[in-house]
Structure formats: structure tokens, C-alpha cells
ZAVO-16388 format. One record per residue (C-alpha): x, y, z; residue in three letters. Coordinates in steps of 0.001 Angstrom, whole numbers, plus 500000, padded with zeros to 6 digits. Layout:
REM residues N
XYZAla ...
REM end
This chain:
REM residues 368
500449469819492573Met 499616473409491536Ile 500563474023487895Asn 498696477247487136Arg 500124480666488149Pro 498512483005490641Gly 498675484975493873Ala 498285482879497025Ile 495042483473498991Pro 494145483434502689Phe 493672479695503193Gln 496841478692501317Leu 498921481174503331Met 497516479508506429Arg 498736476171505022Glu 502153477741504340Met 502335478714508003Met 501491475154509061Ala 504148473792506676Ala 506836476074508128Gly 507252478209505014Tyr 506209481259507061Ile 507454481279510648Gln 506562483626513508Gly 503298484821511927Ala 499833484738513502Glu 496611483871511716Glu 495164487228512820Ser 497675488877510453Ala 496247487122507389Leu 494351489226504856Gln 492473487873501785Pro 495682487672499724Ser 498357489294501873Ser 500034488880505257Leu 500646491792507632Asp 504198491785509025Met 504914492416512709Thr 507462494826514216Leu 509804493727517000Thr 511661496072519362Asp 515059495506517694Glu 515719498886516065Val 518803500582514598Tyr 519230504186513477Arg 521237504021510246Leu 523648506489508638Arg 521868506009505345Gly 519878503548503292Ser 521600500185502871Tyr 521098497077500768Leu 522852493771501496Pro 525458492408499153Arg 524813488865497898Pro 525155486491500836Gly 525379489271503447Glu 523023488970506444Pro 521053492088507341Val 522313491955510926Asn 525806492665509545Glu 524461495888508049Ile 522926496690511427Ala 526351496352513047Lys 528296498294510423Gln 525820500958509301Gly 524070501890512523Ala 524638505192514268Leu 523208503542517361Tyr 520783500849518453Ser 517498502036519899Thr 513949500782520542Asn 510380501860519938Leu 510001503709523248Asn 511032506911521466Leu 509372508423518380Pro 511074507960515023Leu 512444511300513828Glu 511445512944510549Val 513755511733507750Asn 515537509408510163Gly 516386506059508570Ile 515600503125510839Tyr 516138499408510441Leu 513571497337512363Ile 513577493563512597Lys 510326491768511865Leu 508942488894513896Lys 508428486706510830Glu 511020484662508937Thr 510650482770505666Leu 511619479307504478Asn 510101479342500999Leu 510170476511498474Pro 511586477179495008Lys 508082477515493550Ser 507060480549495655Ile 508249484154495498His 506862487274497165Ala 506657491064497178Thr 506143493578499993Ala 504609497035500295Ser 503312499585502788Asn 499899498956504264Lys 497355501602503338Ser 497278503099506841Ser 501043503637507022Ser 501080504975503470Gly 498542507644504451Arg 500780509028507213Ile 503795509343504895Asp 505642506568506715Leu 507843504947504086Arg 508818501317504622Ser 510785498892502457Arg 511526495239503093Leu 515179494200503446Val 516281490546503236Met 519446488600503959Asp 521758488581500940Gly 519198490154498548Val 520479493391496939Pro 517027494890496281Arg 514072496115498299Phe 510606494528498573Asp 511132491663496103Ser 511601488266497770Ile 513157485679495439Pro 511832482162494991Ser 513123479822497667Gly 514198482619500047Tyr 515244481441503488Lys 516091484013506129Gly 515099486927508301Ser 513008489951507343Leu 513656493589508234Trp 512058496926507421Leu 513782500136506489Glu 511398502733507951Val 511496506501507308Val 508907509030508600Pro 508801511803506010Lys 506377514412507370Ser 506190514163511177Phe 507605512040514028Pro 505851508724514546Ile 505718506596517664Arg 505487502926516722Leu 505071499975519069His 506261496357519083Pro 503533494298517461Gly 502498497069515027Asp 501864495987511447Arg 502763498676508925Ile 503871496521506003Asn 502420493584504085Gln 503779490707502042Ile 502146488840499152Arg 503099485391497879Phe 502971484127494299Phe 503271480944492301His 504436481972488838Gly 503344485148487026Asp 499902486247488220Ser 499518489291485966Arg 496831489608483303Phe 497473490626479696Ser 495888493671478021Ser 493259491461476403Leu 492433489787479722Glu 492044493197481369His 489535494187478680Arg 487547490978479176Ile 487502491491482951Leu 486434495112482498Tyr 483505494158480275Asp 482494491238482484Arg 482488493038485847Phe 482217496756484997Gly 485411497476486945Leu 485002501293486981Leu 481890503179488120Arg 481065506872488269Asp 479970508653491452Ser 476364507526490876Asp 477370503880490473Gly 476949503773486687Asn 479376501623484709Lys 481960503664482784Ile 482313502654479148Gln 485802501443478232Pro 488120503221475795Thr 491654502390474700Asp 492897505056477134Glu 490974503576480071Val 491787499902479419Val 495250499054478177Arg 497806497244480342Asp 495510497848483277Gly 492698500225484255Ile 493406503978484259Thr 491771506166486928Met 491666509967487113Thr 491967512608489839Ile 488945514230491456Asp 489367517940492258Leu 485797519181491817Thr 483078516816493083Ser 483219517753496783Arg 484145520697498995Asp 487084518928500698Leu 489167517371497922Ile 492257516358499877Gly 494892517002502535Trp 498508518144502543Ser 500895517169505317Ala 502309519945507489Thr 505923519068508192Arg 506390519111511948Ser 509107518095514385Ala 506887518424517446Thr 503474516853516772Asn 503979513121517250Val 501587510580515753Leu 501289507656518179Asp 499978504452516582Thr 498500503359519930Ala 496056506294519794Lys 493097506679517455Phe 491959510181518375Asp 494567512416516731His 493342515772515467Asn 493855515936511684Pro 494689519650511896Asn 497793518893513968Asp 499299517000511027Phe 497473517993507834Phe 495969521029506153Glu 492650520564504332Pro 492578521253500597Ile 489315522668499329Tyr 487909522556495840Gln 489943524894493594Pro 487902527364491593Ala 489797526597488385Asn 489879522808488842Gly 493673522802489230Glu 495965521872492121Leu 499657522752492127Thr 501765520035493746Leu 504819521359495582Arg 507930519143495682Pro 508557517756499142Gly 504902518039500197Thr 502829514930500816Phe 499207514913499614Tyr 496159512750500242Ile 493828512871497224Leu 491110510673495752Val 490085509251492388Thr 487077510495490449Lys 485990506943489625Glu 485060504103491945Lys 486783500767491373Val 485972497215492372Leu 487985494032492845Val 485972490822492398Pro 486646488153495056Pro 488466486002492490Thr 491056488728491772Leu 493546491058493461Ala 494696494481492272Met 497791496642492596Glu 498522500213491601Met 501325500109489047Ala 504717501659489748Asn 505464505293488908Tyr 505019506089485200Asp 506966509224484119Pro 504804509545480994Ser 501898510582483264Lys 503849513435484893Gly 506559514118487446Glu 504769512772490488Phe 504184509565492384Arg 500590508594493153Ser 500968505901495813His 503173504544498578Phe 500983501515499354Ala 498810500644496367Gly 497631497060496969Phe 493907496195496970Phe 492749492861498395Asp 490046490696496798Pro 486623492140497561Gly 487578495829497515Trp 484447497717496480Gly 482545494452496000Trp 478926494211497128Arg 476143491750496408Glu 474062494280494503Lys 475789495309491287Asp 474464498876491457Glu 476159499371494853Glu 479610498215493770Arg 482741500352493622Gly 484806502368496101Thr 487020505379495405Ala 490787504892495701Ala 492655507227498045Val 496065508273496723Leu 499306509244498447Glu 500815511800496066Val 504185513554495916Glu 505700515699493149Ala 509285515229491984Tyr 511818517887491050Gly 509554520854490380His 505988522049490807Glu 503412520050488880Phe 499876521189488079Val 497178518539488450Leu 493927519212486582Arg 490551517713487373Asp 489982514476485443Gly 493680513998484634Gln 494926510365484583Pro 496563509709487942Ile 497121505967488368Cys 497024502583486640Leu 495338499633488352Met 496707496210487399Val 494700493084488190Tyr 496099489689489187Glu 494697486167489178Arg 494476484160492403Leu 495146480460492843Leu 491754480181494571Ala 488967482398495862Thr 489927483495499413Pro 487931482145502346Glu 487614485745503524Lys 487393488890501422Ile 487971492585502041Tyr 485162494434503792Gly 482769492981506319Thr 484599489622506581Asp 487643491312508116Leu 486235494571509523Gly 488286496607507035Ser 488870500292507807His 488455501784504336Tyr 485789499640502665Ser 483195502442502738Glu 485414505469502018Gln 483999507939499524Ser 486472510818499741Gly 490066511619500763Pro 489939509658504001Arg 492855509966506405Leu 494431507008508185Ala 492644505170510978Lys 494489507101513723Trp 492546510336513099Phe 489171511546514292Ile 486617513474512184Ser 486704514301508481His 487115510581507758Asn 484808510318504760Thr 
REM end
């Protein structure tokens, strides 16, 4: 019997699959403390965004709210709202709940996805004891995207109880592991502004020539997830270091930027970027935001830490970002056990060595 709270790691998710709590999933989809979800070819183009009423199956929404049924042979249109059934279903016990989010790769192409569940009137939050099907609401925001059955653009994480750390626990973890490092690998001394209800990171607009990318809205250039040789310039414009250390965010434009600090996640922990905080400014800094155990972790302490790439969008009006401005809050979580596999070399992870504003895995060149 497990009495302590925590996020569920790799090996326990594998046991959940064997017990029938997770059905239709493959072990290859398991990450250190998350499970990648798999697209089927059952697709509906909706009139708008829908949430089920209590007790209402999602397939009823598909019947009532769809403009038409379709499949993944055709690209998803910009700003089109699509409902796609997932291969996996859940049969959770009362002691386990879950949350879902974009994978990093889909977040970096401005492909918004939210999990929809039978009879649950909210996105992405799976209640304890949930039994039913899983669907994704998928919306390409910057350019058409060709997906394929079997693609994994979303991830789910399972929990027993409340896995979050308190402010005091964050401070202890920070001092124990040196959670933030500068560009040279030196540990950054904590202050009350850096360590509070999580770990605050800042934006980097000056330490390199290429400081980010902005998406060029296009109805013709199609990103195909079966191809890994797309030219970045067909979808993004490079952003070079501004002379005054400021970048003006335009509403409706999607940006890829990077943090000034490097962060690490010890193998015994997981980390998530906190939800949008209006006190930091009128922008959102992520559309994925989950970091598996082992992110930025290396055997030698002086080599630890990896920059966090951010998916940024301004709300309402133009917003001026300044170099070194707080941009995101990292919140750590306890695990029920150390995962059998961690992020990085164990799983051949795509972004474990990134040092700058790296684009998604489907692009060639400029991937630093």
C-alpha cells in the first residue's frame, strides 16, 4: 500500500498498464514520469471548442458539434478546431488522478492540444477514478500541420495525492542541488525573488546572436510530422540580438525564446512550468512546460543544467520584454520512486543538449 503522495514514475506506469488501469498504450510511449498519448484516425472538424456536460460522452459532442468528420490524410487548417480520438483509454482507481499537456515538440510548432474526457467539464485534468475514452482538441495556430495516425503530440502524468513541494521545500532543494546555473555552469545564489513558490527564471535577449524565432503565419507551407528536414525559414523568422536588450512582443505572434539560466531536474524529482501569472506581464511563456526527471542532470556537477526553451505569446496589446526579466516559474514535484529511466541518454531525448532557442525536431539547421 502506497501512503505517501507523489507523481507516478516509469516502472509504476508500466504496472498500471499490466493492471488494466491504462489500456491501449505501448511501453515505447513511456517517459520517466509521463506517458505519450497516441492519435487515431478518427477526426472531427468542430464548429467551436466544446466541453462535455457531466455524464456526457465525448462521442456525443462529436456527433452534435462537428462540421464534418475527416481523417489525417489532409493537413489541419490554421485555427481549425479538431477533435481527435486517442488510442488509449483509462480505468483508474480512486487513488489516482492525472493531468495532460502538450509535448515539447508540438508546443514548439504552435500546435495547441487539450485533453477532453467523457463527462468531465474541464480540459486536461483527469479526476481520480476516471473510466472512459480520451480525446484531444487540436488547433494549429500558425501554419497548417499534417499529422499521422500513431503520432504522439500530447502527454499524460499520473499522481497519487498532492505531489507539489512547499516554499520551504523548494528552498531546501535549491540549496541541496544548485537548481539554477549560469551560462558558465556556476551555481546561482538564491534570493527571495528567485526561490519562492518555485524557481524563477529570466529571459535571455543578449548572450547570443540568434536569440529566438517568431512564427510566420502561413496558409500554404505545411509542416508534415513524418518529415524531419523542414526548412526553418519556411515557417519562422529568426530574431537577432536587439541592440537595446528589448524585444517587443506582438499579440497574435508566436515566439520561441530561451532562458538566461540553465536548470536541472534531479532524477528523484519532476518539474513543471507554472500556469500563466498576470503579475509577470500580459504574456504566456509556455504551451508545454513539463520537464521529466533527469532534465539537465549529468554525473559531473559542473556540467549540470540545460536552458529552457519557451513558447511565448502576448495577450491583448504589445508587451516589451527586457533582457533578464522574470519569464517563468518552475515548480518541482516529488516522485513515488526514482524512475528506472531518466531524461537524456536513457531515452534518446531530443532536447537534452539544447543551449539556445532550439526549434522542434522536424527542422534542419539552426537547432542549437
